[in-house]
C-alpha positions as CSV (number, residue, x, y, z in Angstrom):
1,X,61.2,78.8,92.0
2,X,59.8,78.9,95.4
3,X,63.2,80.3,96.7
4,X,63.7,83.7,96.7
5,X,66.9,84.3,94.3
6,X,68.8,85.3,96.5
7,X,69.0,82.0,97.9
8,X,68.8,80.4,94.5
9,X,72.1,82.2,93.4
10,X,74.1,81.4,96.7
11,X,72.7,77.8,95.6
12,X,74.3,78.1,92.1
13,X,77.2,79.8,93.4
14,X,78.3,76.8,96.1
15,X,77.6,74.4,93.5
16,X,79.3,75.5,91.1
17,X,82.7,76.4,93.2
18,X,82.3,72.8,94.7
19,X,82.2,71.5,90.9
20,X,85.4,73.2,89.7
21,X,87.0,72.1,93.4
22,X,86.1,68.7,92.3
23,X,87.3,69.0,88.4
24,X,90.4,70.7,88.9
25,X,91.5,69.2,92.7
26,X,91.0,65.8,91.2
27,X,92.8,66.4,88.3
28,X,95.9,68.0,90.2
29,X,95.7,64.7,92.9
30,X,95.3,62.2,89.9
31,X,98.3,63.6,88.2
32,X,100.7,63.7,91.4
33,X,99.4,60.1,91.9
34,X,99.4,58.5,88.6
35,X,103.1,58.9,88.2
36,X,102.8,60.1,84.2
37,X,100.0,57.6,83.3
38,X,97.8,60.0,81.7
39,X,95.2,57.2,81.3
40,X,94.6,56.8,85.1
41,X,94.9,60.3,85.8
42,X,91.9,61.0,83.5
43,X,89.8,58.0,84.6
44,X,90.1,59.3,88.6
45,X,89.5,62.6,87.1
46,X,86.2,61.6,85.5
47,X,84.9,58.9,88.4
48,X,85.6,62.5,91.0
49,X,83.5,64.5,88.6
50,X,80.9,62.2,88.0
51,X,80.5,61.6,91.8
52,X,80.7,65.1,92.6
53,X,77.8,65.7,90.0
54,X,75.5,63.2,91.7
55,X,76.1,64.7,95.1
56,X,75.6,68.5,93.6
57,X,72.6,68.3,92.0
58,X,70.9,66.5,94.5
59,X,72.1,69.2,97.2
60,X,71.3,72.0,95.0
61,X,68.7,70.8,92.7
62,X,65.8,71.6,95.0
63,X,67.0,75.4,95.6
64,X,68.0,76.5,92.4
65,X,67.7,73.8,90.2
66,X,71.5,72.9,90.0
67,X,72.2,74.2,86.4
68,X,75.9,74.9,87.5
69,X,76.2,75.8,83.7
70,X,75.4,78.9,81.7
71,X,74.2,76.5,78.5
72,X,71.7,74.7,81.1
73,X,70.6,77.8,82.3
74,X,69.6,79.6,78.9
75,X,68.0,76.2,78.0
76,X,65.8,76.3,80.9
77,X,64.8,80.1,80.4
78,X,63.7,79.1,76.8
79,X,61.7,76.5,78.2
80,X,59.7,78.6,80.7
81,X,61.6,77.1,83.8
82,X,63.3,80.1,84.8
83,X,62.3,83.6,84.3
84,X,64.5,85.6,81.9
85,X,65.0,88.5,84.2
86,X,66.8,86.0,86.7
87,X,69.5,84.6,84.0
88,X,72.1,87.5,84.3
89,X,72.4,86.9,87.8
90,X,72.7,82.8,87.5
91,X,75.2,83.1,85.0
92,X,77.3,85.8,87.2
93,X,76.6,83.4,90.0
94,X,77.8,80.2,87.7
95,X,80.7,82.2,86.6
96,X,81.9,83.6,90.3
97,X,81.7,80.3,91.6
98,X,83.8,78.5,89.1
99,X,86.7,81.2,89.7
100,X,86.0,80.6,93.8
101,X,86.3,76.7,93.1
102,X,89.6,76.9,90.9
103,X,91.2,79.3,93.7
104,X,90.0,76.6,96.4
105,X,91.1,73.9,94.6
106,X,94.6,75.7,94.4
107,X,94.7,76.6,97.6
108,X,94.4,73.3,99.1
109,X,97.2,71.9,97.1
110,X,99.6,74.8,97.8
111,X,99.7,76.4,94.3
112,X,99.0,80.0,93.3
113,X,95.4,80.7,93.2
114,X,95.5,81.6,89.5
115,X,97.9,80.8,86.9
116,X,97.2,80.7,82.9
117,X,97.0,77.5,81.4
118,X,99.7,76.1,78.9
119,X,97.4,72.8,77.8
120,X,96.3,73.2,74.1
121,X,92.8,72.2,73.3
122,X,92.5,73.6,69.6
123,X,91.4,73.1,66.3
124,X,87.8,71.9,64.8
125,X,88.1,68.7,66.0
126,X,88.1,69.9,69.8
127,X,85.4,72.7,68.9
128,X,83.2,69.7,67.3
129,X,83.8,67.2,70.8
130,X,82.5,70.4,72.8
131,X,79.6,70.5,70.6
132,X,78.6,67.1,70.9
133,X,79.6,66.9,74.6
134,X,77.6,70.1,75.2
135,X,74.7,68.9,72.9
136,X,74.2,65.3,74.6
137,X,74.5,67.0,78.3
138,X,71.5,69.5,77.3
139,X,69.7,66.6,75.6
140,X,69.9,64.3,78.2
141,X,68.6,67.0,81.1
142,X,65.8,68.4,78.7
143,X,64.5,64.9,78.4
144,X,65.2,63.1,81.8
145,X,63.5,66.0,83.6
146,X,60.2,65.3,81.4
147,X,60.4,61.5,81.5
148,X,62.0,60.6,84.9
149,X,63.2,63.8,87.1
150,X,64.6,61.4,89.8
151,X,67.1,60.3,87.6
152,X,68.6,63.2,86.3
153,X,71.6,63.4,88.8
154,X,72.9,60.1,87.9
155,X,72.0,60.6,84.5
156,X,73.9,63.7,84.2
157,X,76.9,62.3,86.1
158,X,77.2,59.3,84.0
159,X,76.9,61.2,81.0
160,X,79.8,63.5,81.7
161,X,82.1,60.6,83.0
162,X,81.2,58.6,80.0
163,X,82.3,61.9,77.9
164,X,85.6,62.4,80.0
165,X,86.3,59.5,77.5
166,X,84.6,59.6,74.2
167,X,85.2,63.2,73.5
168,X,88.6,64.5,72.0
169,X,88.1,67.7,74.4
170,X,87.4,65.5,77.6
171,X,83.7,67.4,77.5
172,X,84.0,70.4,79.2
173,X,80.4,70.6,78.1
174,X,80.1,74.1,80.1
175,X,81.0,77.9,79.7
176,X,81.7,78.9,83.1
177,X,83.7,75.7,83.9
178,X,85.8,76.7,80.3
179,X,86.7,80.1,81.4
180,X,87.5,79.1,85.1
181,X,90.0,76.4,83.5
182,X,91.9,78.7,81.6
183,X,93.1,80.0,85.2
184,X,94.4,76.6,86.2
185,X,98.0,75.4,84.7
186,X,96.8,71.7,85.7
187,X,96.1,68.4,84.4
188,X,92.4,70.2,83.8
189,X,93.6,73.4,82.1
190,X,92.9,75.4,79.0
191,X,95.1,77.6,77.2
192,X,93.4,80.7,77.1
193,X,93.6,81.0,73.1
194,X,91.6,77.9,72.5
195,X,88.8,79.2,75.0
196,X,86.7,81.5,72.5
197,X,86.1,78.0,70.0
198,X,84.8,76.0,73.2
199,X,82.6,79.1,74.3
200,X,80.9,78.7,70.6
201,X,80.8,75.4,70.4
202,X,78.7,75.1,73.8
203,X,76.6,77.7,73.1
204,X,75.8,76.8,69.9
205,X,74.4,73.4,71.1
206,X,71.8,75.2,72.8
207,X,69.5,76.4,70.1
208,X,70.3,72.8,68.7
209,X,68.9,70.9,71.7
210,X,65.9,73.5,71.7
211,X,64.8,72.5,68.3
212,X,65.2,69.0,69.1
213,X,63.4,69.0,72.2
214,X,60.6,71.2,71.0
215,X,59.8,68.7,68.2
216,X,60.0,65.7,70.5
217,X,57.6,67.2,72.9
218,X,55.6,69.9,70.9
219,X,56.8,72.8,73.1
220,X,56.8,76.7,72.3
221,X,60.1,78.2,73.4
222,X,59.8,81.1,75.6
223,X,61.8,84.2,74.1
224,X,63.6,87.0,75.9
225,X,60.7,90.0,76.0
């Protein structure tokens, strides 16, 4: 990383802010315009999120790596692509950015800045869905960056767009996103009570991908000092 930590944190904060604005804002717009057609609303939400990811990874990748996701940050630290001492600051920037993104989306649509979600996403199947969603995302990031780094923004965006549809949870795949989405009682929301299961599944995917990637490429992870 050639940029000072302050600039990298600003990139992580802004990138995650815009990501959550895209996820929540497009969900609100889609729900309002779809006239009760949930399939159409989900399609619009997925396309908008995927498009935003391409732009954000291109914009902020050269500065901070465009993790925008605590699970990605942990994986990158294990792969020695980020100093462990920078990890807490990255996670804080992502969490604050996610909260700012929800507030920005609500403000644009004249909603209260925060409101607890009533959208139930509970049960073992949802937790398993989040493990699959996060495992796939992290695996795509770790392999595409080694095989053809220029394709990573498109690989991530297309995977997330697809995972909106093939996972029962609609693929949050991001602990910061999950925490922030419990504060939006809109199409993209999740009940606070359902958040812990999602977080456990998302973080559990990190060591699973670490082990598989190490096996693929014969790498040695760098543990925290």
